[in-house]
N, C-alpha and C positions, 0 to 999 in steps of 0.2 A: 665237033663235040663242044657242048656248052658246059663250062666249069661252074657256072652259077656265081662267079665272083664279079662284083661291081665295086669300084672304088667309091668311097664316101667323099663327094666333092662339095666344096663350098665356095661361093664367090664373095669376095670382100671388095668394098669400094674405098679407095684412099681419099685423102683430103682434097685432091684435085679432081675427084669424080671418076677416076679411071678404075675399071673393074679388073680384079686379079683373081684367078682361079687357083684354089689350093685343094690338096687331098688331105683328109683327116687321117693321120697315121696312128694316133693313139689318143685316148682320153683318160683322165685321172680325176678321181674324187678323193679329197683328203680333208683334214681339218682346216686347211687354208682356203678351200673352195673347189670349184670344178674347172678343170683346165683341159685344153686341147693342144696337141702338137700337130702342126701343119707343115706340109712341104708344097712349094709351088709346082703346079703341073707344067710339064714341058710340052709346049705346043709345036715346036720345031726341033727335030732331032739335032740339028746343027747348033742349037743353043745349049745343048747338054754340056756341062763343064764341071770343073772341080767344085763349083758351088752346089752341085746336086746333093751333097751331104748336109746342106744347110736346112734347118727347120726352124719354125717359129712357134713360140708358146704364147697362147692367149688365155685369158680368164673368161669364162662364160658367166655373164651376169644377167639378171632379169631387169629390164627397164620398160615401164609401161606395159607389163604383161607379156613382153616379147624377149626372147633370148638375144643377147648382144655379145659381141666379143670385144674385149678391151686388152690393151697391152699391159703386161706385168711390169710395173715401174719400180718395184722394190728389188734391188739387185741381189740381196741376200736370198729372197724368196725365189727369184729367177734361177739363181745358181742351184738352189735346193731342188727345184723342179727339173732343171736340166739333168742333174745327177740321177734323179729317179727315172726320167724318160730314157736316158742313155743306157742305164742298167737294164731296163725293160727291153729296149731295142736289141742290146747285145744278147740277152737271154733268148729272145725270140728268133734272132737271125744268125747269130754267130756261135753260140755255145753248142758243142756237139754233145749228144746224149751219152751218158756214161753206161758202159756195159757191165 
């Protein structure tokens, strides 16, 4: 049975030139910009750990006509975005519908 679900994956290259694959778990547009919440994909089931709940927030910017991701360096903005994303995660995955 084909469920039709495919993860939105993105590959990022770090400063040392190593590639890292992430899944886009949420996107947000607000007055501060366009942001993505990403989680690393698990290539090896034995690597699955408590860090599995870790996600990263990047800002989507346009540079030379192409979308680029950059780290959010403003701690206050990062905290604000983390609160928004976590509220959305909780509503989507943990809140039970009211009867």
